[in-house]
N, C-alpha and C positions, 0 to 999 in steps of 0.2 A: 392362656399365656402363650401357647404354641403359635397361635395366629399372630400375636404381637411380634414375636421373634421373626416370623416369616416376613412380616411387613418391613421390619427393620433390615433384615437380610436382603429383601428385594430392593429397598431404597439404596443400600450400599452397593448392590450389584448394578443397579441402574446408574448410580453416580459414577462408579468405576468405568462403566462403558462410555458414559458421556465424557469423563475427564481424559480418557485415553483415545478418543477419536482424533483423527489426523488434524481436523480443523482447529480443535482446541489447543493441541500441542503447537501447531503453527502460529496460532494467535499469541500464545505465551512466549514463544521465541521472538515474535515480532515486537511484543511489548518490551522485552528485555533489551533487544537491539535498539529499539526506539529510545529507551531511557539512556543507554550508553551513547547513542548518537546525540541526544539532547545535551548531555554533559560536554561532549566535544564541541558542539555548536556554542554552548554557553561559554566555554573557555575561549573560543575564537572571538566571540563578541566582547567578553570582558577583558581579555588580555591583549588582543590585537586591534580590533576595530575601534573600540571605545577610547583607548589612549590616543589613537590618531584623531578621532573626532574631538577629543578633549584638547589636543594641541591646536586644532583649527579654531575652536571656540575660546581658546585661552583659559581653560579650566586649570585649577591648581593640580599638579601631578600627584601630590600626596593625597588629595581627596578622591582620586579615582573617578569613576563615572558619576558618582553622586555629586561631584564638583561642577558638573556641566549645568550652567544656569542660563535661563532666558529671562533676564530681568530678575525678579525676585522668585521666579518659579524654578524649582529644581527638576529638570527633565531628564537627567542622565539615566536613571533606572528605567523610566518609561521608554526612552529611546532604545536602550539595550533590549528591552522586552520586544519592541517592535522589530528590531533587526533580527533578533533570535527567531521570532515567529516567521519572518520572511524567508530566512535561510532554510528553516525546517520545511515550510510549505513548498518552497521551490524544489527542495530535494525530494520530497514526497511526490510532487508533480512529475519530476523526471523518472522516478522509480515506477510510478503507475504507467507512464507512457512506455517505459521499457517492457513491463509485463504485458501491456496491451499488444505490443508488437509481436511478442511470442504467441499470444492468444490468436491473433490474426493469422499467423503462419499455420497454426494448428487447424484453424477453420478452413483455410485454403487447401491444406493437404488432406482434409477429411475425405473419406471415400464417398462417392455419389450414392444417392438413395437407390436401393435395389428395385423398388417399384418403378421408379422413373427409368432405370436402365432396362428393365423388362419391357416397359411400354415402348421405348425407343427401338429396342431389338425386334419386337413384334411388328412395329410399323415398317422397319427396314425389310423384314422378311416378306411382308405383304407387298411392298413395292417391288422387291426382287421377283416375287412370284408373278405379279402382273406383267413385269417386263419380260419374263421368260415366256409367258403365255402369248404375248403379242408376237413374238418371233417365231 
């Protein structure tokens, strides 16, 4: 029975370490912010963009986006989903580009490899020694 309790304790200890890692917490924050951003985009599409499109297509204002028809096909909800996706995808693209610009700055500012610096320094000392010996 003692071995079983040790295994359970080890499992919970491993799970706690996993759950409290920085990457997992960052991912959880990203999911929460993504859900909130999704609701903002959904409101933008449903409350601003789709009524404008409804006016263009002559849909019944009381029916909302579901009233947008193309012949007998109701395309309002599908059109709203496409617009919603495009806004979120474009926003994520801009966010990734923004993070990549910071990553490039970090890579440029990274210190040079010490082995390469030592090799260059040794070559420079050799050239200097050869130059001094010739004089």
